[in-house]
NUROPA-956660 format. One line per field, with one value per residue (C-alpha): residue number from 0; residue in three letters; y, x, z. Coordinates in Angstrom, 2 decimals. Layout:
<sites>
nr [NUM,...] $
rest [ALA,...] $
yy [Y,...] $
xx [X,...] $
zz [Z,...] $
</sites>
This chain:
<sites>
nr [0,1,2,3,4,5,6,7,8,9,10,11,12,13,14,15,16,17,18,19,20,21,22,23,24,25,26,27,28,29,30,31,32,33,34,35,36,37,38,39,40,41,42,43,44,45,46,47,48,49,50,51,52,53,54,55,56,57,58,59,60,61,62,63,64,65,66,67,68,69,70,71,72,73,74,75,76,77,78,79,80,81,82,83,84,85,86,87,88,89,90,91,92,93,94,95,96,97,98,99,100,101,102,103,104,105,106,107,108,109,110,111,112,113,114,115,116,117,118,119,120,121,122,123,124,125,126,127,128,129,130,131,132,133,134,135,136,137,138,139,140,141,142,143,144,145,146,147,148,149,150,151,152,153,154,155,156,157,158,159,160,161,162,163,164,165,166,167,168,169,170,171,172,173,174] $
rest [MET,ALA,ASP,ILE,THR,ALA,VAL,GLN,SER,LEU,ILE,GLU,PRO,ALA,ALA,GLN,ALA,GLU,GLY,LEU,ALA,LEU,VAL,ARG,VAL,LYS,MET,ILE,GLY,GLY,THR,SER,ASP,PRO,THR,LEU,GLN,VAL,MET,ALA,GLU,ARG,PRO,ASP,THR,ARG,GLN,LEU,THR,LEU,GLU,ASP,CYS,GLU,ARG,LEU,SER,ARG,ARG,ILE,SER,ASP,ILE,LEU,ASP,GLU,SER,ASP,PRO,ILE,GLU,GLY,ALA,TYR,ARG,LEU,GLU,VAL,SER,SER,PRO,GLY,ILE,ASP,ARG,PRO,LEU,THR,ARG,LEU,GLN,ASP,PHE,GLU,ASP,TRP,LYS,GLY,HIS,GLN,ALA,ARG,ILE,THR,LEU,GLU,GLU,PRO,PHE,ALA,ASN,ARG,LYS,GLN,PHE,THR,GLY,ASP,LEU,LEU,GLY,VAL,GLU,GLY,ASP,THR,VAL,LEU,ILE,GLU,VAL,PRO,GLY,MET,GLY,ALA,THR,GLY,LEU,PRO,PHE,ALA,SER,LEU,ARG,SER,ALA,LYS,LEU,VAL,MET,THR,ASP,LYS,LEU,ILE,ALA,ALA,THR,ALA,PRO,LEU,SER,ALA,ASP,GLY,ALA,ASP,ARG,ILE,GLN,VAL,GLU,GLU,ASP] $
yy [-179.99,-181.04,-182.23,-185.66,-186.52,-183.07,-183.98,-187.39,-186.20,-183.82,-186.29,-189.57,-188.37,-188.09,-191.69,-193.10,-191.24,-193.20,-196.64,-196.55,-196.85,-194.92,-197.34,-194.78,-190.90,-190.05,-187.34,-188.50,-187.19,-184.95,-181.17,-181.33,-183.39,-183.35,-185.59,-186.31,-190.18,-191.43,-195.27,-196.42,-199.67,-200.98,-202.58,-205.75,-206.27,-204.68,-203.28,-199.94,-199.71,-196.84,-195.42,-195.33,-193.77,-190.93,-190.07,-189.99,-187.98,-185.48,-185.28,-185.04,-182.28,-180.14,-180.66,-179.60,-176.61,-175.39,-175.69,-175.60,-177.62,-178.09,-175.28,-174.69,-176.84,-180.64,-183.19,-185.56,-189.32,-191.67,-195.13,-198.50,-200.25,-202.59,-206.25,-205.98,-203.33,-201.50,-202.83,-199.81,-200.57,-203.33,-204.93,-205.34,-207.89,-209.96,-209.36,-210.65,-213.51,-216.51,-214.35,-213.53,-210.04,-207.95,-206.11,-203.40,-201.91,-198.72,-200.56,-203.79,-206.66,-210.09,-208.31,-207.55,-204.90,-206.71,-209.69,-211.90,-214.55,-215.56,-213.51,-215.09,-212.21,-210.02,-210.43,-207.07,-204.38,-207.14,-208.49,-212.26,-213.68,-216.90,-216.21,-218.97,-219.86,-217.95,-219.58,-217.49,-214.09,-211.04,-207.69,-204.40,-202.53,-199.31,-200.20,-200.86,-198.52,-200.18,-203.50,-204.75,-207.99,-210.01,-210.75,-214.66,-216.92,-217.33,-213.74,-213.43,-215.81,-214.14,-210.91,-211.55,-208.37,-207.28,-206.75,-207.60,-205.22,-203.40,-206.05,-207.47,-203.97,-203.65,-203.25,-204.46,-202.63,-204.84,-203.35] $
xx [-175.61,-173.96,-175.80,-174.15,-175.54,-173.98,-170.60,-170.57,-171.28,-168.38,-165.93,-166.98,-164.97,-161.70,-162.26,-163.13,-159.89,-157.98,-159.56,-161.57,-165.28,-166.98,-168.41,-169.86,-169.99,-171.23,-170.88,-170.23,-169.23,-172.12,-171.67,-168.80,-166.52,-167.92,-166.10,-166.72,-166.13,-165.27,-164.96,-163.41,-162.15,-160.69,-163.51,-161.03,-160.01,-162.40,-159.61,-157.52,-154.01,-152.47,-151.27,-154.66,-155.78,-153.35,-154.06,-157.70,-157.46,-155.39,-157.74,-160.75,-159.26,-158.23,-161.85,-163.59,-161.25,-162.11,-165.86,-166.55,-169.76,-169.63,-170.33,-167.89,-165.00,-164.73,-162.28,-161.72,-161.55,-160.58,-160.41,-160.97,-164.61,-162.54,-163.25,-166.91,-167.67,-170.93,-173.12,-174.54,-175.07,-177.25,-174.32,-172.65,-175.24,-174.55,-170.76,-170.69,-173.14,-172.44,-171.06,-172.81,-174.49,-176.56,-179.21,-181.52,-184.63,-186.33,-189.51,-190.45,-191.03,-192.30,-192.35,-188.65,-186.18,-182.93,-182.05,-178.70,-177.86,-176.16,-176.45,-178.10,-177.79,-180.11,-183.32,-184.27,-184.32,-184.77,-181.78,-182.01,-180.92,-181.07,-182.38,-182.11,-185.72,-187.22,-185.32,-184.72,-185.92,-186.57,-185.94,-186.73,-183.33,-185.17,-186.28,-182.75,-181.45,-178.13,-176.39,-172.83,-170.93,-170.45,-166.82,-166.30,-163.43,-165.00,-164.85,-161.44,-160.10,-161.76,-160.29,-156.62,-154.48,-153.33,-149.72,-148.20,-144.92,-143.78,-145.54,-142.22,-141.08,-144.02,-142.56,-144.54,-144.34,-143.92,-145.57] $
zz [120.51,117.28,114.15,113.99,110.59,108.94,110.96,109.32,106.00,106.45,107.51,105.62,102.57,104.49,105.78,102.23,100.91,103.32,102.34,105.65,106.46,109.40,111.90,114.33,114.84,118.19,120.69,124.30,127.57,128.16,128.71,131.04,128.68,125.21,122.91,119.19,118.89,115.43,114.93,111.60,110.13,107.05,105.27,104.34,107.68,109.95,111.91,112.03,112.65,114.55,111.34,110.06,113.04,113.21,109.55,109.92,113.08,111.42,108.39,110.48,112.69,109.76,108.22,111.68,112.44,108.79,108.96,112.66,112.79,116.60,119.04,121.89,123.02,122.44,122.28,119.04,119.66,116.58,117.31,115.75,116.98,119.30,119.81,121.24,118.52,118.21,115.29,113.67,110.05,108.57,106.93,110.19,111.29,108.12,108.34,111.95,111.62,113.63,116.66,119.71,120.17,122.41,120.87,122.92,121.26,121.45,122.33,123.85,121.45,122.74,126.20,126.08,124.91,125.26,123.29,123.19,120.96,117.86,114.82,111.76,109.46,107.85,105.65,104.05,106.82,109.70,111.73,112.78,115.66,117.53,120.96,123.61,124.39,121.59,118.71,115.39,116.01,113.43,114.70,112.45,112.18,112.47,115.87,117.30,120.01,120.22,119.28,120.13,119.80,123.01,123.68,123.07,122.34,118.96,118.49,119.97,117.38,114.58,115.28,115.45,115.45,112.16,113.60,116.82,116.01,119.19,121.47,122.44,123.56,126.07,129.52,132.52,135.77,138.72,141.97] $
</sites>
């Protein structure tokens, strides 16, 4: 299994050189189809263009080919975090406050591991979320197993694409 922290340290300078921030670096797919998943974004837009993705993918591929930090064969997947993006950094919870999120904890808090509600931001190392029936709730960032935005109309409106170039050339196949 790859040391993801070491891999992230290797590729982060390449992302920064492209003006991008890494959102998540993770091995997915298990032993049958190991894939290094790299999610990145432009800090000013929270999005990634196809050109950004291509450039970053080439840079990362060259770095990984040279340093070979992952044993065996694997695929490299470079993408944007998507609309229902994972929230992996403390700053993400501040940046996306006002939007709905689903948070899963490592251990139960108030007799539950999963919380869904509107993000209220952060206070120190604590994620604040307004949970229906519980009110404002603070969850220690270190205790989070996973978190992601929930797709809502508000989120869709807030994440309009940077460009629709080429959208008029999409062909729809009829049955």
